[in-house]
C-alpha positions as CSV (number, residue, x, y, z in Angstrom):
1,M,76.3,-100.7,-80.2
2,K,75.9,-104.3,-79.1
3,Q,76.0,-105.5,-75.6
4,S,78.1,-108.8,-76.3
5,S,80.6,-110.2,-79.0
6,D,81.8,-113.3,-80.2
7,T,85.4,-112.7,-79.5
8,V,87.7,-113.1,-76.6
9,V,91.3,-112.7,-75.5
10,M,92.5,-115.4,-72.8
11,V,96.1,-116.0,-71.4
12,R,96.9,-119.5,-70.5
13,P,99.6,-119.3,-67.3
14,H,102.2,-121.6,-66.9
15,H,103.0,-120.7,-63.3
16,F,100.0,-119.4,-61.8
17,A,100.0,-118.7,-58.1
18,S,97.9,-116.6,-55.5
19,N,99.6,-112.8,-55.9
20,P,101.0,-111.7,-52.6
21,E,100.5,-108.2,-53.9
22,T,96.8,-108.2,-54.3
23,V,95.6,-110.5,-51.4
24,A,95.2,-107.6,-48.7
25,D,91.8,-106.1,-50.5
26,N,90.9,-109.3,-52.3
27,A,88.5,-110.9,-49.9
28,F,88.0,-113.8,-52.7
29,Q,91.6,-114.8,-52.8
30,S,93.3,-117.7,-51.1
31,L,96.9,-118.0,-50.2
32,A,96.7,-121.8,-50.7
33,A,96.9,-121.2,-54.5
34,E,100.6,-121.9,-55.0
35,G,103.0,-124.8,-56.0
36,T,103.4,-126.8,-59.3
37,D,100.3,-128.6,-58.7
38,V,98.0,-125.6,-58.7
39,A,100.0,-124.3,-61.6
40,K,99.3,-127.6,-63.8
41,K,95.4,-127.5,-62.7
42,A,95.2,-123.5,-63.9
43,Y,96.8,-124.3,-67.1
44,A,94.4,-127.4,-67.7
45,E,91.5,-125.1,-66.7
46,V,92.2,-122.2,-68.9
47,T,92.7,-124.8,-71.9
48,G,89.4,-126.4,-71.0
49,A,87.7,-123.2,-70.5
50,A,89.0,-122.0,-74.1
51,E,87.7,-125.4,-75.7
52,I,84.2,-125.1,-74.3
53,L,83.7,-121.8,-75.5
54,A,85.0,-122.5,-78.8
55,N,82.7,-125.4,-79.0
56,K,80.0,-122.9,-78.4
57,G,81.1,-120.9,-81.7
58,V,83.1,-118.2,-79.7
59,T,86.3,-117.2,-81.3
60,V,89.4,-117.4,-78.8
61,H,92.7,-115.9,-79.2
62,L,94.7,-117.7,-76.8
63,F,98.1,-116.5,-75.6
64,E,100.7,-118.0,-73.5
65,D,102.2,-116.6,-70.5
66,R,105.4,-118.4,-69.2
67,G,106.8,-115.7,-66.8
68,T,107.2,-116.1,-63.3
69,E,106.7,-112.3,-62.1
70,T,102.8,-112.1,-63.4
71,P,100.8,-114.4,-61.4
72,D,97.5,-112.9,-62.3
73,S,98.2,-112.9,-66.1
74,V,95.3,-115.2,-66.3
75,F,92.9,-112.3,-65.9
76,P,93.7,-110.0,-68.8
77,N,90.5,-108.1,-68.8
78,N,91.9,-105.8,-66.0
79,W,94.4,-104.0,-68.1
80,F,92.7,-103.4,-71.4
81,S,89.3,-103.2,-73.0
82,T,88.2,-102.8,-76.7
83,H,85.3,-100.8,-77.9
84,S,83.3,-100.9,-81.0
85,S,83.7,-97.2,-81.4
86,G,87.6,-97.6,-82.3
87,E,89.2,-97.4,-79.0
88,L,91.5,-99.9,-77.4
89,V,92.0,-98.5,-73.9
90,L,94.9,-99.5,-71.6
91,Y,94.1,-99.1,-67.7
92,P,96.4,-98.2,-64.5
93,M,96.9,-100.9,-62.1
94,Y,96.9,-101.1,-58.7
95,C,100.0,-103.4,-58.0
96,N,103.2,-103.2,-59.3
97,N,103.5,-106.8,-60.6
98,R,100.1,-106.6,-62.4
99,R,101.5,-103.7,-64.4
100,K,104.0,-106.2,-65.9
101,E,101.0,-107.9,-67.5
102,R,100.8,-105.3,-70.4
103,R,101.9,-107.2,-73.4
104,S,102.8,-105.4,-76.6
105,D,102.3,-108.5,-78.7
106,I,98.7,-108.5,-77.6
107,I,98.1,-105.0,-78.3
108,D,99.8,-105.1,-81.8
109,F,97.7,-108.3,-82.6
110,L,94.5,-106.7,-81.7
111,Q,95.5,-103.4,-83.5
112,Q,96.3,-105.2,-86.9
113,K,93.5,-107.6,-87.0
114,Y,90.7,-105.3,-86.0
115,G,92.0,-102.0,-86.8
116,Y,91.4,-99.8,-83.7
117,N,92.0,-96.2,-84.6
118,K,92.4,-94.5,-81.1
119,R,94.4,-95.9,-78.3
120,V,93.4,-94.3,-74.9
121,D,96.2,-94.9,-72.7
122,L,95.6,-94.1,-68.9
123,S,98.4,-96.2,-67.6
124,E,100.3,-93.0,-67.0
125,L,97.9,-92.5,-64.3
126,E,99.8,-95.0,-62.1
127,R,102.5,-92.5,-61.4
128,E,99.6,-90.1,-59.6
129,D,98.3,-93.4,-57.9
130,L,95.2,-93.0,-59.6
131,F,93.9,-96.6,-60.5
132,L,91.2,-98.2,-63.0
133,E,91.4,-101.9,-63.5
134,G,89.5,-102.1,-66.6
135,T,86.5,-104.3,-67.1
136,G,87.2,-105.5,-63.4
137,S,86.5,-101.9,-62.0
138,I,84.1,-101.2,-64.4
139,V,81.1,-103.1,-65.9
140,F,79.7,-101.3,-69.0
141,D,76.2,-101.4,-70.5
142,H,77.4,-100.7,-73.8
143,T,73.6,-100.3,-75.5
144,N,73.1,-97.5,-73.0
145,K,76.8,-96.1,-72.8
146,L,76.9,-96.5,-68.8
147,A,79.6,-97.2,-66.8
148,Y,78.8,-98.8,-63.3
149,A,81.8,-98.9,-60.8
150,A,82.2,-99.6,-57.3
151,R,84.6,-97.5,-55.3
152,S,87.7,-99.3,-54.1
153,N,91.7,-99.2,-54.2
154,R,91.3,-100.2,-57.8
155,M,88.6,-97.7,-59.0
156,D,89.4,-94.1,-58.6
157,E,86.7,-91.9,-59.5
158,T,89.0,-89.2,-61.2
159,A,90.4,-91.7,-63.8
160,L,86.6,-93.1,-64.5
161,Q,85.4,-89.6,-65.2
162,Q,88.7,-89.4,-67.6
163,L,87.9,-92.5,-69.4
164,C,84.0,-91.8,-69.8
165,K,84.8,-88.3,-71.0
166,Q,86.8,-89.9,-73.9
167,I,84.5,-92.9,-74.7
168,D,81.3,-90.6,-74.1
169,Y,79.9,-93.0,-71.5
170,Q,77.9,-92.1,-68.2
171,P,79.6,-92.9,-64.8
172,I,77.5,-94.6,-62.3
173,V,79.7,-94.7,-59.1
174,F,78.5,-96.2,-55.7
175,D,79.9,-98.0,-52.7
176,A,79.6,-101.9,-52.0
177,T,80.9,-103.7,-49.0
178,S,80.8,-107.0,-47.7
179,Q,79.1,-107.6,-44.4
180,D,82.2,-106.9,-42.5
181,G,82.5,-103.6,-44.4
182,Q,85.1,-104.4,-46.7
183,P,84.9,-102.8,-50.1
184,V,84.1,-104.9,-52.9
185,Y,87.6,-105.0,-54.9
186,H,86.1,-105.1,-58.3
187,T,82.8,-104.4,-59.6
188,N,82.6,-107.5,-61.9
189,V,82.4,-109.6,-58.9
190,L,79.2,-107.9,-57.8
191,M,77.4,-107.3,-60.9
192,A,77.1,-108.2,-64.8
193,V,75.4,-106.6,-67.5
194,G,73.5,-108.6,-70.5
195,T,71.6,-107.2,-73.3
196,D,68.4,-107.4,-71.7
197,F,69.4,-108.0,-67.8
198,V,71.6,-106.8,-64.9
199,M,72.4,-108.9,-62.4
200,A,73.7,-107.5,-59.1
201,S,73.9,-107.7,-55.3
202,V,71.7,-104.7,-54.6
203,E,71.9,-105.5,-50.7
204,M,75.5,-105.0,-50.9
205,I,75.1,-101.5,-51.6
206,R,74.6,-100.3,-48.1
207,N,73.8,-96.8,-48.9
208,E,69.8,-96.5,-49.5
209,Q,70.2,-93.3,-51.8
210,Q,72.8,-95.2,-53.8
211,R,70.9,-98.6,-53.9
212,R,68.0,-96.5,-55.1
213,M,69.9,-94.8,-57.9
214,L,71.3,-98.1,-59.3
215,I,67.9,-99.7,-59.2
216,N,66.6,-96.7,-60.8
217,T,69.4,-96.4,-63.4
218,V,68.8,-100.2,-64.6
219,E,65.1,-99.7,-64.7
220,Q,65.6,-96.8,-66.9
221,S,67.9,-98.7,-69.1
222,G,65.1,-101.0,-70.1
223,K,66.9,-104.2,-68.6
224,T,65.4,-106.8,-66.2
225,L,67.1,-106.3,-62.8
226,I,68.1,-110.0,-61.2
227,A,69.1,-109.4,-57.6
228,L,71.7,-111.7,-56.4
229,S,72.3,-112.6,-52.7
230,E,75.8,-111.9,-50.9
231,Q,76.0,-115.7,-50.5
232,E,75.7,-115.6,-54.5
233,I,78.4,-113.1,-54.7
234,E,80.8,-114.9,-52.5
235,N,80.4,-118.1,-54.8
236,F,81.2,-116.0,-58.0
237,V,77.6,-115.8,-59.5
238,G,78.1,-112.0,-60.1
239,N,81.5,-112.6,-62.2
240,T,80.1,-113.6,-65.6
241,L,80.1,-112.4,-69.2
242,E,77.3,-112.7,-71.7
243,L,78.6,-113.6,-75.1
244,E,77.0,-113.7,-78.4
245,A,78.1,-116.8,-81.0
246,E,76.1,-118.1,-84.0
247,G,72.8,-115.9,-83.1
248,Q,72.8,-117.5,-79.7
249,K,73.3,-115.4,-76.6
250,L,75.6,-117.2,-74.0
251,L,76.4,-116.5,-70.3
252,A,79.7,-117.7,-69.4
253,I,79.4,-118.6,-65.7
254,S,81.9,-120.7,-63.5
255,D,80.7,-124.1,-62.4
256,T,81.0,-122.6,-58.7
257,G,78.6,-119.7,-59.7
258,Y,76.2,-122.0,-61.5
259,R,75.9,-124.5,-58.7
260,S,75.5,-121.4,-56.5
261,L,72.6,-119.7,-58.3
262,T,69.0,-119.9,-56.6
263,V,66.4,-121.6,-58.6
264,D,64.4,-118.5,-59.3
265,N,67.6,-116.8,-60.3
266,R,68.5,-119.7,-62.8
267,Q,65.0,-119.4,-64.2
268,Q,65.2,-115.6,-64.8
269,L,68.6,-115.9,-66.6
270,E,67.6,-118.8,-68.8
271,R,64.9,-116.5,-70.1
272,F,67.6,-114.4,-71.8
273,V,70.8,-116.7,-72.4
274,E,72.1,-120.1,-72.5
275,L,74.0,-120.8,-69.3
276,V,77.4,-122.1,-70.0
277,P,78.9,-123.4,-66.8
278,I,82.9,-123.8,-66.8
279,A,84.7,-125.3,-64.0
280,V,87.7,-123.0,-62.9
281,P,88.1,-123.9,-59.0
282,T,91.8,-123.2,-59.0
283,L,92.0,-120.1,-60.8
284,E,89.1,-119.1,-58.3
285,L,91.7,-119.6,-55.5
286,G,93.3,-116.4,-57.2
287,G,90.5,-114.2,-56.4
288,G,88.8,-114.2,-59.7
289,S,86.4,-116.0,-61.8
290,I,85.6,-116.8,-65.6
291,R,84.3,-113.3,-66.4
292,C,87.8,-112.1,-65.2
293,M,89.6,-114.6,-67.4
294,L,87.8,-113.1,-70.8
295,A,88.7,-109.8,-72.3
296,Q,86.4,-109.2,-74.7
297,V,86.7,-108.0,-78.1
298,F,84.5,-105.4,-79.9
299,P,85.6,-105.1,-83.6
300,P,85.3,-101.4,-84.6
301,L,81.8,-100.7,-86.4
302,N,83.4,-98.0,-88.7
303,R,86.4,-100.6,-90.1
304,I,86.7,-100.7,-93.6
């Protein structure tokens, strides 16, 4: 199984704003993200990001969201994921207004275009207050069938175990916190997995045994570990996504993250991928960055 693909789903918002339901546990989020100007800037940033990726050879399926009840719709990677083994997975969301982001038109489009033969619907777990927010809560190593996940309000280990059993992945669970002890709300701000590397802030895994477990797992997977500082994490360096288009491995990274990379880490990454910086400063006020905006599409390998 390949780690990256050349296709993504993006959602362009017309009424982007800071989500009042998520601000309590998202240290990256700013309540300043509201108003007409903010919404216009967010719309333009998604448009620009889609154009940059398309010019690099990435297929972008761009959907519009004109609704006013889904302020985080620009982050579709949290409510669904696709897998080359044929599954399309729907996830249980922590906040009520984020559950409204699930769209039957997007699901039907993916089902019809790519032919996923199994739908794994975990959204019913919301009734049990069990949450697992897609590839925000989980960072997949597809080549080694690993599911890295940091515990938080949005990552319940029971839900993770249920998913991993269905898709035959091994869960790698740990705790990660900021300096003030607040849990990292989504795993994909802490780390990213590429074909040949894992970039992660191991220093934010405060428990020594868990830290060693993650380091050992990465080493055993055969990938190079690129250690990120907490300062880099605060600037969305970890919130990146490897894509592959026209035979070239790309790393979509926000301009904020790109400018915050240390020289050593930038040089290490450039051994493996072409860095593609994309400016999304308005969207980052909503608590997520470029990786959160990209729901990666893996066509089923057994598709006829």
